[in-house]
N, C-alpha and C positions, 0 to 999 in steps of 0.2 A: 276621367270624372276625380278621380280622387284628389287632383292638381284641384280642380276647380270648388269643391268641396270643401278645401280648406282655406283655397283663397277667402271663399263667401265667406268661414267662420272666426278670419282673421277680422274679418274686418267688423265685420258683427262685433267681437270684443272692441279691434278700437272705437264702434261708435259711443257702445259702454262704456269703455274707458271714462270720453271724453264729455260725457254728458251728466250735466250738472246736476249737484244735486239738494234736493228741498230742503234750505237752512231755517222753514217752519213744521207744525204740526198735518195742517188740516191745506189742501192747495191752494190758489189764490189768498191765503190766512199772514198778511208781511206783519213786519210790525215789531217790536217788545212790548211784554206788559209789565208796567212798574207795577210795586207795591209799596206798603211800609209793614219793617215786622221787627220784634221785638228780638231777632236771633240774637245779636251781638248788649242785649241786658239793654237797649234800648231804645224806640222809634227810629229805624232808620229807614234810606227810601231802595227796595232795591229794584232791579230789573231781570229777569228771564224770556227766553226767545218762548213759541209758544209749546215746543216740546217738551216744557219742564227744565230742562237744561239751560244748560252754559247761564249761572244767575253770577251779580256782575252788581255789585258794591256799589253807590252813589255818593254816601253823605256818611259819613265820619266825623259824628260833633256827638258834645256831652249831654248839648241840648238836647232835644223831642225834634225829629225831621216829620212830619204827617204831610197824610190828603195827597199825593199826588195826582198831578190831572194832565194831560197832554195836550198840547196845544194841536191849533182845528192842520195846521199840516205837519205834526209828528217834530218839529226840530226843533222843540225847549218843553221841560218840565216847569209847570210852577208847584212850589208845595209849602206849608206850609212848618214856619219852625221855630224854635223856642231860644235859638244860640243865645241873644242879642240879651234875654233875660227877660222876653214878654213874648207871646204868640205873634211873627210874621206873615206875609207873604210873597217870597222870594223865586229864582226863576232860576237856570238852569240847565246846561246841554247833557240833550240827550246818555253820553257818558260822562256824568257828573260834575263838568268845569265851568268854570267862568258862577260860581254861585253869586248869585247877587242878588241884596236886597232891597221891596219895594217900597211896602210902606215902612212908616217910621213914627211910632206911636207909642205912648205905654199904656196901650189893651189889648184886648183879644181880638184876632183876624186871624180867621181861618176858611179851607173848605175854599179856595180862590180857582177861576176858572176862567181864561182868555178867549172871548168872541172870535166867531170864527174870522170876521174882515181882521181883524188881533191888535182894537182898535183901544179894550174896552176890556176889565177884567174884575167881575162879578163876584160877592163872596161874602160871607158871612161875618157880624163885629157886632161888639156891646162895645163900641165907643158912646154911643146916647143911654146908657145904666141909667138910672137915678141915683146908682149906689154903686160904694165898689168893689169891681167885680176882678173877681184872678184876673192875671195879662198872660196867665200861662196855659188856662183851660177853662172850660165851660164848668162851672157847679154848680147845685142845686140851686139856690137862692138867686144865679144871673143866667139862666136856662132861661130864666118868661122874657130874658130882657137880650135873645137874637135879635139880629137886623139883618137883612140885604140892602145889598147897599153897591155900586159900582165905580167905578175911577177912570180912569184914563191910562193905560199900557204903564204907563211913567208914575203911575202912585201919584198923579196929580190930580184937579177936581173929582174930590169924592162924593157922591150925590146917593141919597139913604129912598131904598123905595117901599118897607114895606113900614111901617109904623102901626104897630098892636102889644096889648097888651100878652100877650103869649108868644113860644119861641117859632122863630122861621129860620129854615136850616136847609144846608146840603142844595142850594142854588146850583143848573141846570140852563147853560145857553141853546136854544135850541139849535139843528144844522144851516139851516136862512139867518143863523142868529135876531131875530123879530119875536123868539120866546122867550120867558124865562123858567122851567116850572123848577119848585122849589114845596119846599112839606112846611106846611105850618097845619099851628094846632090853634080852633078856632070855638070857641065855646066848646073847648074841652075834648073835643075831634081833634085825631092829627089826619092829615089828609095830607096827598100830592094836588098841587094848584098851579093853574099855568100864570104868565100877567107876561104885557107888551113886554119888550124891553125896557122900556121907560118908565117900567112899573102901577101903567095903567089896565084899567081893563083889569084884575085880579080875578080868578075863578077858580071856584074848585071843580075838580078832575075824580074825585073817589068818592064816594059816601057811604062807605061798610063802617059797621061799626068798632071792626077793628081800625089798629093803627098805619095809618099809610104813609111809606116815608123812603127816602133813596131813589127818588127819582131818576133813569138814566134813557134818555134818546135818542132811538137807532138812526144810524145814518143817514137814513133819508127821510125823516123827522114826521113820518109816519105811525110809530109805536112810542110806546112807553116804559121800560122795567122799572119794575119796584118793589118796593121789602110787604110784604105782607102781613103783620107779628099782634097775633090779640091780644098782646099788653104793649104798653105806649115805649118801654123804653127796652128792660133785659134782652141783649143774646142771648139768649135760652132756646126760644122758639122763632118761629117764619116762614118762610117759604120766598121765594120769585114768582113772581104774577106780569103778566102782559096784561095790554090795551092800546086799542088806541086813542093818537094823540088826542083827542075830544074826549078821551072818556071812557069811549065804550068800549063792547067785547071782551072784556078782562076777563083774562081764561091763566090760569095756575098752568107754569110754569114748573117748577121743581115740587118736590115732597121729599121732605125728613123733618126723623123723630124732634131733629135737632136746629140750629138755628141756619135760614141761610141769606144772607144779605153782600147790601151794597154792590151790584151790579154795573156793566159797565161793557159796551159793544165791537164788537172783532168787525174790521173794516167792512168788511163786507156786506155788514148786519143779517147774518149768518149766523150767529153765534155768539156767546155770552160769559162773556169773563166775571168770578165774582167772589167770594169768602165764603165759607160754610165753617161749625163745628160739628160735624157730620159721624167723625171718627175723635170727637172729643176734645181737638184744640185746633185754635179757628186754624185753615190752611186757603189757597189759591183752587178754584175750581173752572173748569172749560164747560161747557152742555151747549149745547146747537137748541135752535131760541123756539125751538116742536117739540122740549125735551129729552131728547133721545142723545145715546153716545155721551153723557158726563164722563165726564178727566177729571184726577188728582193731580195737580199740578206742583205742590209745594206740601213737605211733608217735618215734618222735626217738631220737636219737643216744646219751642217757640211761637207765641201767634202771629200771623202775616195777614193784613188786612189793604182795604180799601184800595183792591186792582184798578190798572185803569190801560186801553190799547191803543198800543200808538197807530192813527191814523193817519198810515201810508199809502201812495197806491196798489191800489189793488193788482196784481199781478197775474193777469190774463193767461198766462204761458199755461 
């Protein structure tokens, strides 16, 4: 009997020894989280895995590299960079290689996102502003002249989608590519809006007197996460909320004495990564879609911001 017990124990040890170790914090959640950080003195783009470990720096340029956004298949990252003297749209591989400029002009282009089918890029620009605007960033004088545009994936065939005297920011394609959610100021109110991918049928989704901004579609397209703030712009107060894709059923997700902002969904749609100032500095956090299981992923004295979770296929094991 002792020989049998020994044999069973050795078999169990062998099974444990060869069993794969999960590379991420949550079962079934693959992919890396990209974000922009000031940890090296200027904005650069980094990635970590969902455990908050294995930090990798993707860009290393004297310019400002900002607003990373994964393609729908997780194979590329789009971002904004000022490395050539003005803010332009770039793309690169997940390891930071093959950094390629897509737009080429003298104005300000930011927050690009590739459509799910890979054919179009939606972005913000001041290219049609009636006054001279800074090519490096949005300033107070030119905020009202930010508009939403789409272009082919190679930067050609630019089409303007919005035409308003107030700002339009943070455009996001829906998972099926048929809609674009964005934040717009209309009549002094800052709200989440949605329109068809060609710019038709703009529809206001939020009507609260607070400022609602930074929309993020859930992977199945049924919900939108967004920032809800009592003030228009300061990064001092505000929480994350969820609503149905038609604007109904808005519920509060996070509660913080400081600001939570810039939400993005995990591949499974059960968790949301975001930036928070709740510890006195901008860091990256993850929370379950019911507001539980809050976890801090980054820390330090320098600001981390605008995370995006790589949408790789869900691990069913």
